[in-house]
mmCIF file as gemmi writes it, N, C-alpha and C atoms, coordinates in Angstrom:
data_model
loop_
_atom_site.group_PDB
_atom_site.id
_atom_site.type_symbol
_atom_site.label_atom_id
_atom_site.label_alt_id
_atom_site.label_comp_id
_atom_site.label_asym_id
_atom_site.label_entity_id
_atom_site.label_seq_id
_atom_site.pdbx_PDB_ins_code
_atom_site.Cartn_x
_atom_site.Cartn_y
_atom_site.Cartn_z
_atom_site.occupancy
_atom_site.B_iso_or_equiv
_atom_site.pdbx_formal_charge
_atom_site.auth_seq_id
_atom_site.auth_asym_id
_atom_site.pdbx_PDB_model_num
ATOM 1 N N . UNK Axp A 1 ? -58.341 3.15 -6.216 1 0 ? 1 A 1
ATOM 2 C CA . UNK Axp A 1 ? -57.697 1.909 -6.164 1 0 ? 1 A 1
ATOM 3 C C . UNK Axp A 1 ? -56.106 2.727 -5.578 1 0 ? 1 A 1
ATOM 4 N N . UNK Axp A 2 ? -55.785 2.171 -4.481 1 0 ? 2 A 1
ATOM 5 C CA . UNK Axp A 2 ? -54.625 2.511 -3.608 1 0 ? 2 A 1
ATOM 6 C C . UNK Axp A 2 ? -53.409 2.026 -4.228 1 0 ? 2 A 1
ATOM 7 N N . UNK Axp A 3 ? -52.331 3.043 -4.315 1 0 ? 3 A 1
ATOM 8 C CA . UNK Axp A 3 ? -51.327 2.436 -4.859 1 0 ? 3 A 1
ATOM 9 C C . UNK Axp A 3 ? -49.989 2.318 -3.919 1 0 ? 3 A 1
ATOM 10 N N . UNK Axp A 4 ? -49.465 1.117 -4.024 1 0 ? 4 A 1
ATOM 11 C CA . UNK Axp A 4 ? -48.034 0.923 -3.144 1 0 ? 4 A 1
ATOM 12 C C . UNK Axp A 4 ? -46.925 1.019 -3.687 1 0 ? 4 A 1
ATOM 13 N N . UNK Axp A 5 ? -45.789 1.578 -3.056 1 0 ? 5 A 1
ATOM 14 C CA . UNK Axp A 5 ? -44.688 1.853 -3.676 1 0 ? 5 A 1
ATOM 15 C C . UNK Axp A 5 ? -44.265 0.261 -3.938 1 0 ? 5 A 1
ATOM 16 N N . UNK Axp A 6 ? -43.346 0.346 -4.936 1 0 ? 6 A 1
ATOM 17 C CA . UNK Axp A 6 ? -42.843 -0.852 -5.739 1 0 ? 6 A 1
ATOM 18 C C . UNK Axp A 6 ? -42.259 -1.551 -4.42 1 0 ? 6 A 1
ATOM 19 N N . UNK Axp A 7 ? -41.303 -0.913 -3.764 1 0 ? 7 A 1
ATOM 20 C CA . UNK Axp A 7 ? -40.418 -1.518 -2.538 1 0 ? 7 A 1
ATOM 21 C C . UNK Axp A 7 ? -41.218 -1.979 -1.498 1 0 ? 7 A 1
ATOM 22 N N . UNK Axp A 8 ? -42.524 -1.482 -1.238 1 0 ? 8 A 1
ATOM 23 C CA . UNK Axp A 8 ? -43.49 -2.21 -0.357 1 0 ? 8 A 1
ATOM 24 C C . UNK Axp A 8 ? -44.121 -3.189 -0.753 1 0 ? 8 A 1
ATOM 25 N N . UNK Axp A 9 ? -44.509 -3.354 -2.055 1 0 ? 9 A 1
ATOM 26 C CA . UNK Axp A 9 ? -45.045 -4.339 -2.302 1 0 ? 9 A 1
ATOM 27 C C . UNK Axp A 9 ? -44.842 -5.728 -2.056 1 0 ? 9 A 1
ATOM 28 N N . UNK Axp A 10 ? -45.69 -6.438 -1.834 1 0 ? 10 A 1
ATOM 29 C CA . UNK Axp A 10 ? -45.221 -8.073 -1.009 1 0 ? 10 A 1
ATOM 30 C C . UNK Axp A 10 ? -44.821 -8.784 -2.38 1 0 ? 10 A 1
ATOM 31 N N . UNK Axp A 11 ? -44.108 -9.718 -2.026 1 0 ? 11 A 1
ATOM 32 C CA . UNK Axp A 11 ? -43.362 -10.338 -3.244 1 0 ? 11 A 1
ATOM 33 C C . UNK Axp A 11 ? -42.772 -10.207 -4.764 1 0 ? 11 A 1
ATOM 34 N N . UNK Axp A 12 ? -42.768 -8.611 -4.95 1 0 ? 12 A 1
ATOM 35 C CA . UNK Axp A 12 ? -42.239 -8.305 -6.133 1 0 ? 12 A 1
ATOM 36 C C . UNK Axp A 12 ? -40.764 -8.144 -6.048 1 0 ? 12 A 1
ATOM 37 N N . UNK Axp A 13 ? -40.019 -7.793 -4.924 1 0 ? 13 A 1
ATOM 38 C CA . UNK Axp A 13 ? -39.014 -7.311 -4.714 1 0 ? 13 A 1
ATOM 39 C C . UNK Axp A 13 ? -38.364 -8.259 -3.313 1 0 ? 13 A 1
ATOM 40 N N . UNK Axp A 14 ? -36.978 -8.482 -3.518 1 0 ? 14 A 1
ATOM 41 C CA . UNK Axp A 14 ? -36.365 -9.278 -2.333 1 0 ? 14 A 1
ATOM 42 C C . UNK Axp A 14 ? -35.607 -8.133 -1.705 1 0 ? 14 A 1
ATOM 43 N N . UNK Axp A 15 ? -35.082 -7.041 -2.534 1 0 ? 15 A 1
ATOM 44 C CA . UNK Axp A 15 ? -34.291 -6.103 -2.039 1 0 ? 15 A 1
ATOM 45 C C . UNK Axp A 15 ? -34.818 -5.169 -0.878 1 0 ? 15 A 1
ATOM 46 N N . UNK Axp A 16 ? -33.942 -4.583 -0.06 1 0 ? 16 A 1
ATOM 47 C CA . UNK Axp A 16 ? -34.058 -3.817 1.111 1 0 ? 16 A 1
ATOM 48 C C . UNK Axp A 16 ? -34.573 -2.37 0.014 1 0 ? 16 A 1
ATOM 49 N N . UNK Axp A 17 ? -35.501 -1.518 1.085 1 0 ? 17 A 1
ATOM 50 C CA . UNK Axp A 17 ? -36.101 -0.384 0.575 1 0 ? 17 A 1
ATOM 51 C C . UNK Axp A 17 ? -34.777 0.462 0.147 1 0 ? 17 A 1
ATOM 52 N N . UNK Axp A 18 ? -34.57 1.573 -0.714 1 0 ? 18 A 1
ATOM 53 C CA . UNK Axp A 18 ? -33.459 2.554 -1.054 1 0 ? 18 A 1
ATOM 54 C C . UNK Axp A 18 ? -33.471 3.463 -0.052 1 0 ? 18 A 1
ATOM 55 N N . UNK Axp A 19 ? -32.15 3.387 0.528 1 0 ? 19 A 1
ATOM 56 C CA . UNK Axp A 19 ? -31.869 4.073 1.54 1 0 ? 19 A 1
ATOM 57 C C . UNK Axp A 19 ? -31.052 5.577 1.254 1 0 ? 19 A 1
ATOM 58 N N . UNK Axp A 20 ? -31.345 6.264 2.411 1 0 ? 20 A 1
ATOM 59 C CA . UNK Axp A 20 ? -30.141 7.441 1.944 1 0 ? 20 A 1
ATOM 60 C C . UNK Axp A 20 ? -28.895 7.152 2.435 1 0 ? 20 A 1
ATOM 61 N N . UNK Axp A 21 ? -28.045 7.152 1.278 1 0 ? 21 A 1
ATOM 62 C CA . UNK Axp A 21 ? -26.642 6.356 1.421 1 0 ? 21 A 1
ATOM 63 C C . UNK Axp A 21 ? -25.56 7.699 2.236 1 0 ? 21 A 1
ATOM 64 N N . UNK Axp A 22 ? -26.04 8.911 2.207 1 0 ? 22 A 1
ATOM 65 C CA . UNK Axp A 22 ? -25.233 9.76 2.212 1 0 ? 22 A 1
ATOM 66 C C . UNK Axp A 22 ? -24.409 9.877 3.642 1 0 ? 22 A 1
ATOM 67 N N . UNK Axp A 23 ? -24.988 9.439 4.651 1 0 ? 23 A 1
ATOM 68 C CA . UNK Axp A 23 ? -24.582 9.423 6.067 1 0 ? 23 A 1
ATOM 69 C C . UNK Axp A 23 ? -23.62 8.091 5.586 1 0 ? 23 A 1
ATOM 70 N N . UNK Axp A 24 ? -23.679 7.116 5.121 1 0 ? 24 A 1
ATOM 71 C CA . UNK Axp A 24 ? -23.037 5.898 5.237 1 0 ? 24 A 1
ATOM 72 C C . UNK Axp A 24 ? -21.703 6.186 4.098 1 0 ? 24 A 1
ATOM 73 N N . UNK Axp A 25 ? -21.622 7.096 3.6 1 0 ? 25 A 1
ATOM 74 C CA . UNK Axp A 25 ? -20.117 7.386 2.588 1 0 ? 25 A 1
ATOM 75 C C . UNK Axp A 25 ? -19.661 8.513 3.227 1 0 ? 25 A 1
ATOM 76 N N . UNK Axp A 26 ? -19.889 8.96 4.391 1 0 ? 26 A 1
ATOM 77 C CA . UNK Axp A 26 ? -19.043 9.78 5.055 1 0 ? 26 A 1
ATOM 78 C C . UNK Axp A 26 ? -18.059 9.484 6.14 1 0 ? 26 A 1
ATOM 79 N N . UNK Axp A 27 ? -17.08 9.784 6.299 1 0 ? 27 A 1
ATOM 80 C CA . UNK Axp A 27 ? -16.216 9.863 7.713 1 0 ? 27 A 1
ATOM 81 C C . UNK Axp A 27 ? -16.042 10.844 8.307 1 0 ? 27 A 1
ATOM 82 N N . UNK Axp A 28 ? -15.458 10.918 9.585 1 0 ? 28 A 1
ATOM 83 C CA . UNK Axp A 28 ? -15.167 12.055 10.479 1 0 ? 28 A 1
ATOM 84 C C . UNK Axp A 28 ? -13.846 12.235 10.227 1 0 ? 28 A 1
ATOM 85 N N . UNK Axp A 29 ? -13.142 13.263 9.796 1 0 ? 29 A 1
ATOM 86 C CA . UNK Axp A 29 ? -11.78 13.523 9.317 1 0 ? 29 A 1
ATOM 87 C C . UNK Axp A 29 ? -10.956 13.81 10.699 1 0 ? 29 A 1
ATOM 88 N N . UNK Axp A 30 ? -11.597 14.524 11.777 1 0 ? 30 A 1
ATOM 89 C CA . UNK Axp A 30 ? -10.958 14.787 12.876 1 0 ? 30 A 1
ATOM 90 C C . UNK Axp A 30 ? -11.354 13.752 13.707 1 0 ? 30 A 1
ATOM 91 N N . UNK Axp A 31 ? -12.146 12.683 13.687 1 0 ? 31 A 1
ATOM 92 C CA . UNK Axp A 31 ? -12.165 11.357 14.412 1 0 ? 31 A 1
ATOM 93 C C . UNK Axp A 31 ? -10.86 10.551 14.291 1 0 ? 31 A 1
ATOM 94 N N . UNK Axp A 32 ? -10.533 10.396 12.877 1 0 ? 32 A 1
ATOM 95 C CA . UNK Axp A 32 ? -9.458 9.694 12.308 1 0 ? 32 A 1
ATOM 96 C C . UNK Axp A 32 ? -8.368 10.185 12.647 1 0 ? 32 A 1
ATOM 97 N N . UNK Axp A 33 ? -8.297 11.746 12.562 1 0 ? 33 A 1
ATOM 98 C CA . UNK Axp A 33 ? -6.827 11.977 12.98 1 0 ? 33 A 1
ATOM 99 C C . UNK Axp A 33 ? -6.625 12.054 14.579 1 0 ? 33 A 1
ATOM 100 N N . UNK Axp A 34 ? -7.724 11.859 15.5 1 0 ? 34 A 1
ATOM 101 C CA . UNK Axp A 34 ? -7.474 11.711 16.98 1 0 ? 34 A 1
ATOM 102 C C . UNK Axp A 34 ? -7.301 10.453 17.026 1 0 ? 34 A 1
ATOM 103 N N . UNK Axp A 35 ? -7.826 9.306 16.421 1 0 ? 35 A 1
ATOM 104 C CA . UNK Axp A 35 ? -7.354 8.01 16.794 1 0 ? 35 A 1
ATOM 105 C C . UNK Axp A 35 ? -5.834 8.055 16.458 1 0 ? 35 A 1
ATOM 106 N N . UNK Axp A 36 ? -5.269 8.258 15.048 1 0 ? 36 A 1
ATOM 107 C CA . UNK Axp A 36 ? -4.269 8.128 14.787 1 0 ? 36 A 1
ATOM 108 C C . UNK Axp A 36 ? -2.887 9.01 15.948 1 0 ? 36 A 1
ATOM 109 N N . UNK Axp A 37 ? -3.529 10.06 16.468 1 0 ? 37 A 1
ATOM 110 C CA . UNK Axp A 37 ? -2.585 10.588 17.303 1 0 ? 37 A 1
ATOM 111 C C . UNK Axp A 37 ? -3.039 9.943 18.401 1 0 ? 37 A 1
ATOM 112 N N . UNK Axp A 38 ? -3.993 9.244 18.826 1 0 ? 38 A 1
ATOM 113 C CA . UNK Axp A 38 ? -3.912 8.221 20.193 1 0 ? 38 A 1
ATOM 114 C C . UNK Axp A 38 ? -2.802 7.333 20.023 1 0 ? 38 A 1
ATOM 115 N N . UNK Axp A 39 ? -2.578 6.555 18.676 1 0 ? 39 A 1
ATOM 116 C CA . UNK Axp A 39 ? -2.071 5.621 18.715 1 0 ? 39 A 1
ATOM 117 C C . UNK Axp A 39 ? -0.745 5.631 17.946 1 0 ? 39 A 1
ATOM 118 N N . UNK Axp A 40 ? -0.247 6.791 18.123 1 0 ? 40 A 1
ATOM 119 C CA . UNK Axp A 40 ? 1.4 7.52 17.807 1 0 ? 40 A 1
ATOM 120 C C . UNK Axp A 40 ? 2.32 6.506 18.4 1 0 ? 40 A 1
ATOM 121 N N . UNK Axp A 41 ? 2.039 6.163 19.462 1 0 ? 41 A 1
ATOM 122 C CA . UNK Axp A 41 ? 3.212 5.18 19.847 1 0 ? 41 A 1
ATOM 123 C C . UNK Axp A 41 ? 3.501 3.981 19.139 1 0 ? 41 A 1
ATOM 124 N N . UNK Axp A 42 ? 2.476 3.261 18.685 1 0 ? 42 A 1
ATOM 125 C CA . UNK Axp A 42 ? 2.124 2.147 18.209 1 0 ? 42 A 1
ATOM 126 C C . UNK Axp A 42 ? 2.924 2.278 16.695 1 0 ? 42 A 1
ATOM 127 N N . UNK Axp A 43 ? 2.576 3.345 16.002 1 0 ? 43 A 1
ATOM 128 C CA . UNK Axp A 43 ? 2.92 3.963 14.757 1 0 ? 43 A 1
ATOM 129 C C . UNK Axp A 43 ? 4.374 4.068 14.623 1 0 ? 43 A 1
ATOM 130 N N . UNK Axp A 44 ? 4.858 4.825 15.842 1 0 ? 44 A 1
ATOM 131 C CA . UNK Axp A 44 ? 6.316 5.182 15.885 1 0 ? 44 A 1
ATOM 132 C C . UNK Axp A 44 ? 7.286 3.661 16.07 1 0 ? 44 A 1
ATOM 133 N N . UNK Axp A 45 ? 6.753 2.897 16.761 1 0 ? 45 A 1
ATOM 134 C CA . UNK Axp A 45 ? 7.476 1.73 17.226 1 0 ? 45 A 1
ATOM 135 C C . UNK Axp A 45 ? 7.447 0.703 15.993 1 0 ? 45 A 1
ATOM 136 N N . UNK Axp A 46 ? 6.532 0.728 15.065 1 0 ? 46 A 1
ATOM 137 C CA . UNK Axp A 46 ? 6.357 0.084 14.131 1 0 ? 46 A 1
ATOM 138 C C . UNK Axp A 46 ? 7.414 0.659 12.727 1 0 ? 46 A 1
ATOM 139 N N . UNK Axp A 47 ? 7.259 1.672 12.99 1 0 ? 47 A 1
ATOM 140 C CA . UNK Axp A 47 ? 8.183 2.665 11.997 1 0 ? 47 A 1
ATOM 141 C C . UNK Axp A 47 ? 9.815 2.492 12.248 1 0 ? 47 A 1
ATOM 142 N N . UNK Axp A 48 ? 9.88 2.756 13.586 1 0 ? 48 A 1
ATOM 143 C CA . UNK Axp A 48 ? 11.321 2.471 13.91 1 0 ? 48 A 1
ATOM 144 C C . UNK Axp A 48 ? 11.869 1.08 13.669 1 0 ? 48 A 1
ATOM 145 N N . UNK Axp A 49 ? 10.922 -0.015 13.955 1 0 ? 49 A 1
ATOM 146 C CA . UNK Axp A 49 ? 11.408 -1.217 13.73 1 0 ? 49 A 1
ATOM 147 C C . UNK Axp A 49 ? 11.572 -1.496 12.36 1 0 ? 49 A 1
ATOM 148 N N . UNK Axp A 50 ? 10.499 -1.033 11.621 1 0 ? 50 A 1
ATOM 149 C CA . UNK Axp A 50 ? 11.041 -1.34 10.106 1 0 ? 50 A 1
ATOM 150 C C . UNK Axp A 50 ? 12.046 -0.566 9.339 1 0 ? 50 A 1
ATOM 151 N N . UNK Axp A 51 ? 12.565 0.571 10.189 1 0 ? 51 A 1
ATOM 152 C CA . UNK Axp A 51 ? 13.652 1.153 9.626 1 0 ? 51 A 1
ATOM 153 C C . UNK Axp A 51 ? 15.036 0.565 10.312 1 0 ? 51 A 1
ATOM 154 N N . UNK Axp A 52 ? 14.917 -0.05 11.309 1 0 ? 52 A 1
ATOM 155 C CA . UNK Axp A 52 ? 16.261 -0.776 11.825 1 0 ? 52 A 1
ATOM 156 C C . UNK Axp A 52 ? 16.216 -2.144 10.965 1 0 ? 52 A 1
ATOM 157 N N . UNK Axp A 53 ? 15.241 -2.696 10.948 1 0 ? 53 A 1
ATOM 158 C CA . UNK Axp A 53 ? 15.065 -4.013 10.377 1 0 ? 53 A 1
ATOM 159 C C . UNK Axp A 53 ? 15.76 -3.784 8.686 1 0 ? 53 A 1
ATOM 160 N N . UNK Axp A 54 ? 15.368 -2.761 8.163 1 0 ? 54 A 1
ATOM 161 C CA . UNK Axp A 54 ? 15.942 -2.598 6.859 1 0 ? 54 A 1
ATOM 162 C C . UNK Axp A 54 ? 17.225 -2.324 6.82 1 0 ? 54 A 1
ATOM 163 N N . UNK Axp A 55 ? 17.8 -1.057 7.971 1 0 ? 55 A 1
ATOM 164 C CA . UNK Axp A 55 ? 19.366 -0.83 8.056 1 0 ? 55 A 1
ATOM 165 C C . UNK Axp A 55 ? 20.098 -2.244 8.264 1 0 ? 55 A 1
ATOM 166 N N . UNK Axp A 56 ? 19.699 -3.34 9.002 1 0 ? 56 A 1
ATOM 167 C CA . UNK Axp A 56 ? 20.454 -4.314 9.469 1 0 ? 56 A 1
ATOM 168 C C . UNK Axp A 56 ? 20.722 -5.398 8.177 1 0 ? 56 A 1
ATOM 169 N N . UNK Axp A 57 ? 19.322 -5.239 7.413 1 0 ? 57 A 1
ATOM 170 C CA . UNK Axp A 57 ? 19.582 -5.996 6.045 1 0 ? 57 A 1
ATOM 171 C C . UNK Axp A 57 ? 20.53 -5.949 5.039 1 0 ? 57 A 1
ATOM 172 N N . UNK Axp A 58 ? 20.268 -4.279 5.128 1 0 ? 58 A 1
ATOM 173 C CA . UNK Axp A 58 ? 21.221 -3.356 3.789 1 0 ? 58 A 1
ATOM 174 C C . UNK Axp A 58 ? 22.325 -3.713 4.185 1 0 ? 58 A 1
ATOM 175 N N . UNK Axp A 59 ? 22.987 -3.531 5.622 1 0 ? 59 A 1
ATOM 176 C CA . UNK Axp A 59 ? 24.373 -3.476 5.772 1 0 ? 59 A 1
ATOM 177 C C . UNK Axp A 59 ? 25.031 -4.813 6.397 1 0 ? 59 A 1
ATOM 178 N N . UNK Axp A 60 ? 24.42 -5.441 6.904 1 0 ? 60 A 1
ATOM 179 C CA . UNK Axp A 60 ? 24.793 -6.59 7.473 1 0 ? 60 A 1
ATOM 180 C C . UNK Axp A 60 ? 24.373 -8.146 6.769 1 0 ? 60 A 1
ATOM 181 N N . UNK Axp A 61 ? 23.262 -8.21 6.721 1 0 ? 61 A 1
ATOM 182 C CA . UNK Axp A 61 ? 22.806 -9.554 6.234 1 0 ? 61 A 1
ATOM 183 C C . UNK Axp A 61 ? 22.792 -9.749 4.665 1 0 ? 61 A 1
ATOM 184 N N . UNK Axp A 62 ? 22.863 -8.838 3.857 1 0 ? 62 A 1
ATOM 185 C CA . UNK Axp A 62 ? 22.416 -9.013 2.709 1 0 ? 62 A 1
ATOM 186 C C . UNK Axp A 62 ? 24.004 -9.208 1.926 1 0 ? 62 A 1
ATOM 187 N N . UNK Axp A 63 ? 24.13 -9.825 0.856 1 0 ? 63 A 1
ATOM 188 C CA . UNK Axp A 63 ? 25.435 -10.542 0.239 1 0 ? 63 A 1
ATOM 189 C C . UNK Axp A 63 ? 25.514 -9.558 -0.989 1 0 ? 63 A 1
ATOM 190 N N . UNK Axp A 64 ? 26.431 -8.966 -1.243 1 0 ? 64 A 1
ATOM 191 C CA . UNK Axp A 64 ? 26.676 -8.346 -2.397 1 0 ? 64 A 1
ATOM 192 C C . UNK Axp A 64 ? 26.704 -9.375 -4.055 1 0 ? 64 A 1
ATOM 193 N N . UNK Axp A 65 ? 25.737 -8.855 -4.606 1 0 ? 65 A 1
ATOM 194 C CA . UNK Axp A 65 ? 26.113 -9.771 -5.947 1 0 ? 65 A 1
ATOM 195 C C . UNK Axp A 65 ? 27.092 -9.329 -6.801 1 0 ? 65 A 1
ATOM 196 N N . UNK Axp A 66 ? 27.527 -8.241 -6.848 1 0 ? 66 A 1
ATOM 197 C CA . UNK Axp A 66 ? 28.82 -8.183 -7.94 1 0 ? 66 A 1
ATOM 198 C C . UNK Axp A 66 ? 29.862 -7.293 -6.677 1 0 ? 66 A 1
ATOM 199 N N . UNK Axp A 67 ? 31.163 -7.464 -7.392 1 0 ? 67 A 1
ATOM 200 C CA . UNK Axp A 67 ? 32.433 -7.162 -6.717 1 0 ? 67 A 1
ATOM 201 C C . UNK Axp A 67 ? 33.201 -6.59 -7.873 1 0 ? 67 A 1
ATOM 202 N N . UNK Axp A 68 ? 33.663 -5.405 -7.693 1 0 ? 68 A 1
ATOM 203 C CA . UNK Axp A 68 ? 34.345 -4.612 -8.56 1 0 ? 68 A 1
ATOM 204 C C . UNK Axp A 68 ? 36.07 -3.983 -8.007 1 0 ? 68 A 1
ATOM 205 N N . UNK Axp A 69 ? 36.873 -4.289 -9.161 1 0 ? 69 A 1
ATOM 206 C CA . UNK Axp A 69 ? 38.348 -3.663 -8.708 1 0 ? 69 A 1
ATOM 207 C C . UNK Axp A 69 ? 38.574 -2.778 -9.514 1 0 ? 69 A 1
ATOM 208 N N . UNK Axp A 70 ? 39.444 -1.686 -9.132 1 0 ? 70 A 1
ATOM 209 C CA . UNK Axp A 70 ? 40.235 -0.684 -10.196 1 0 ? 70 A 1
ATOM 210 C C . UNK Axp A 70 ? 41.725 -0.819 -9.903 1 0 ? 70 A 1
ATOM 211 N N . UNK Axp A 71 ? 42.409 -0.623 -11.003 1 0 ? 71 A 1
ATOM 212 C CA . UNK Axp A 71 ? 43.925 -0.074 -10.661 1 0 ? 71 A 1
ATOM 213 C C . UNK Axp A 71 ? 44.111 1.046 -11.579 1 0 ? 71 A 1
ATOM 214 N N . UNK Axp A 72 ? 44.917 2.017 -10.95 1 0 ? 72 A 1
ATOM 215 C CA . UNK Axp A 72 ? 45.038 3.094 -11.733 1 0 ? 72 A 1
ATOM 216 C C . UNK Axp A 72 ? 46.431 3.486 -11.913 1 0 ? 72 A 1
ATOM 217 N N . UNK Axp A 73 ? 47.074 3.405 -13.165 1 0 ? 73 A 1
ATOM 218 C CA . UNK Axp A 73 ? 48.61 3.463 -13.26 1 0 ? 73 A 1
ATOM 219 C C . UNK Axp A 73 ? 48.811 4.932 -13.807 1 0 ? 73 A 1
ATOM 220 N N . UNK Axp A 74 ? 49.352 5.721 -12.977 1 0 ? 74 A 1
ATOM 221 C CA . UNK Axp A 74 ? 50.23 7.14 -13.228 1 0 ? 74 A 1
ATOM 222 C C . UNK Axp A 74 ? 51.279 6.602 -13.861 1 0 ? 74 A 1
ATOM 223 N N . UNK Axp A 75 ? 51.343 7.632 -15.178 1 0 ? 75 A 1
ATOM 224 C CA . UNK Axp A 75 ? 52.763 7.778 -16.063 1 0 ? 75 A 1
ATOM 225 C C . UNK Axp A 75 ? 53.363 9.148 -15.806 1 0 ? 75 A 1
ATOM 226 N N . UNK Axp A 76 ? 54.444 9.096 -15.213 1 0 ? 76 A 1
ATOM 227 C CA . UNK Axp A 76 ? 55.114 10.153 -14.875 1 0 ? 76 A 1
ATOM 228 C C . UNK Axp A 76 ? 56.359 10.163 -15.908 1 0 ? 76 A 1
ATOM 229 N N . UNK Axp A 77 ? 56.67 11.286 -16.842 1 0 ? 77 A 1
ATOM 230 C CA . UNK Axp A 77 ? 57.435 11.565 -17.679 1 0 ? 77 A 1
ATOM 231 C C . UNK Axp A 77 ? 58.938 11.856 -16.693 1 0 ? 77 A 1
């Protein structure tokens, strides 16, 4: 009697055969670094824009929630 693997048997399973996932779970670190280096101007532009927007908001647009004053009195004999 000929035996067939479970994943090849017709009608027993609707799943795809088990694959070697070692290639699917890896990525090329050098390729990623190269892609980031090629897009460095976009990254620098977005970073600069975020810093400028944060500075504008912190020093110009935001309204202080609290205000404090102090008076110093010196007593000289």
